[in-house]
C-alpha positions in Angstrom: 2.8 25.6 20.4 3.5 27.1 17.2 1.8 30.5 15.9 -0.7 30.2 13.2 -0.8 32.3 10.0 -3.9 34.2 9.6 -4.2 35.6 6.5 -7.7 37.6 7.3 -6.8 39.1 10.5 -5.9 43.1 9.5 -6.4 44.6 13.0 -10.1 45.6 12.2 -11.5 43.3 14.6 -12.4 40.9 11.7 -12.8 37.2 12.7 -9.6 34.9 12.4 -8.9 32.0 10.2 -10.2 28.8 10.4 -8.5 25.5 10.4 -10.8 22.9 9.6 -8.4 19.9 9.0 -4.4 19.3 9.2 -2.2 16.4 8.1 1.5 16.0 9.5 4.3 13.8 7.7 6.9 15.1 10.0 7.7 17.7 12.4 8.9 20.0 9.5 6.2 18.8 6.9 2.9 19.9 8.1 -0.5 20.9 6.0 -3.7 22.4 7.4 -6.3 23.5 5.6 -10.0 25.6 6.1 -11.0 29.4 5.6 -9.9 32.7 6.2 -12.5 35.8 6.4 -12.8 38.0 3.3 -15.2 41.1 3.1 -18.7 39.2 2.6 -17.3 35.9 2.2 -14.6 33.7 2.9 -11.5 32.0 0.9 -10.3 28.8 1.1 -6.7 28.6 2.9 -4.2 26.4 2.5 -1.1 26.3 4.6 2.4 24.5 5.2 4.9 24.5 8.2 8.4 23.6 7.4 9.5 23.3 10.8 10.1 26.9 11.6 7.2 28.9 10.1 4.0 28.6 8.4 3.4 29.5 4.5 0.2 30.2 2.6 0.0 28.3 -0.3 -2.2 29.9 -3.3 -5.5 28.3 -4.2 -7.8 29.1 -7.0 -10.8 31.3 -6.0 -13.6 29.5 -7.4 -16.6 31.7 -6.7 -17.3 34.9 -5.4 -18.5 34.4 -1.7 -17.9 31.5 0.2 -14.9 28.9 -0.4 -13.9 26.6 2.6 -11.7 23.6 2.6 -13.3 21.3 5.3 -11.1 18.2 4.4 -7.2 17.5 3.9 -5.3 14.6 3.0 -1.2 14.5 2.3 -0.2 10.9 1.8 3.1 11.9 1.0 5.2 14.8 0.2 4.4 16.4 -2.7 0.9 14.9 -3.1 -1.7 17.2 -1.2 -5.5 17.0 -1.7 -8.0 19.5 -0.1 -12.1 19.0 -0.3 -14.6 21.5 0.5 -16.8 23.5 -0.7 -18.1 26.8 -2.5 -21.1 28.8 -2.7 -22.3 29.8 -6.3 -24.1 33.4 -6.7 -27.0 31.7 -6.9 -26.8 30.3 -3.2 -26.2 26.7 -4.1 -23.2 24.9 -2.5 -20.7 23.1 -4.9 -18.2 20.8 -4.4 -14.4 21.8 -4.5 -11.5 19.4 -4.7 -7.9 20.8 -5.1 -4.9 18.2 -5.9 -1.4 19.9 -5.8 1.7 17.6 -6.6 
């Protein structure tokens, strides 16, 4: 068992991060995507396991309230795709796609 990275946990009984998708190229190259709670919403979460520890990968904030990754594909090292949705101020959902190479 490997402990997960949980940037949403602050000791105040807030919900923890949710991982919705994972992709592993090897035991030392694992990616996971999802969300972590923020006050009044959530932010996208992308993390990488290097065989020893998780590192959070910065993702752009698209909207003020809810941002979530629901899917992840890592076809090769350095080719990361994450997809999900973001809620606008008007309450409409918009698709978001992140590609890092």
